[in-house]
C-alpha positions, -999 to 999 in steps of 0.1 A, spaced: -689 445 -296 -675 413 -311 -664 413 -348 -687 396 -372 -680 360 -381 -652 360 -407 -650 398 -405 -620 418 -396 -618 450 -376 -603 480 -392 -570 491 -378 -563 527 -377 -528 539 -385 -513 569 -368 -511 598 -392 -475 604 -404 -461 638 -395 -453 657 -428 -424 675 -410 -407 642 -401 -374 636 -420 -374 612 -449 -358 578 -442 -323 571 -455 -320 552 -488 -301 520 -491 -272 515 -514 -294 493 -536 -320 521 -539 -293 546 -550 -282 520 -576 -318 514 -587 -326 551 -590 -295 556 -612 -301 526 -634 -339 524 -637 -342 546 -668 -313 527 -685 -331 494 -680 -363 509 -694 -345 523 -725 -328 489 -731 -361 470 -727 -390 490 -742 -424 478 -730 -409 461 -699 -433 458 -670 -427 474 -636 -420 440 -619 -396 430 -646 -377 463 -642 -373 454 -605 -362 419 -614 -335 431 -639 -322 457 -614 -320 431 -587 -300 408 -610 -277 436 -620 -271 445 -583 -263 410 -574 -238 408 -603 -218 438 -590 -186 431 -570 -177 450 -539 -156 476 -557 -185 484 -581 -209 487 -551 -186 511 -532 -199 544 -546 -235 534 -538 -225 522 -503 -208 556 -497 -240 575 -508 -261 553 -485 -237 560 -456 -239 598 -462 -277 596 -465 -278 577 -432 -258 604 -415 -282 631 -430 -312 612 -417 -298 607 -382 -289 644 -379 -324 655 -393 -340 630 -369 -322 644 -339 -332 679 -348 -368 669 -355 -371 651 -321 -355 680 -303 -379 705 -318 -409 682 -313 -400 678 -276 -401 715 -270 -436 719 -285 
């Protein structure tokens, strides 16, 4: 059956497995999570989009040395994700 003129067919996503490991966070996300409340307290009444904009500007203003702790956390989280993913795929293959 052809879709109606101008209409779109619904695409169905595959259900996400709740047992699947959570993705690794980026260095920026570790920075944002740490600084989000600080930005909100410095700017009461700031909108969600503006918080993201301020965080992005602050991230860009950091030099490599200041970004290093966040990069290290991201690398550790990436290793955690990879090991959890291997374990998940191994247990899923045996089912």
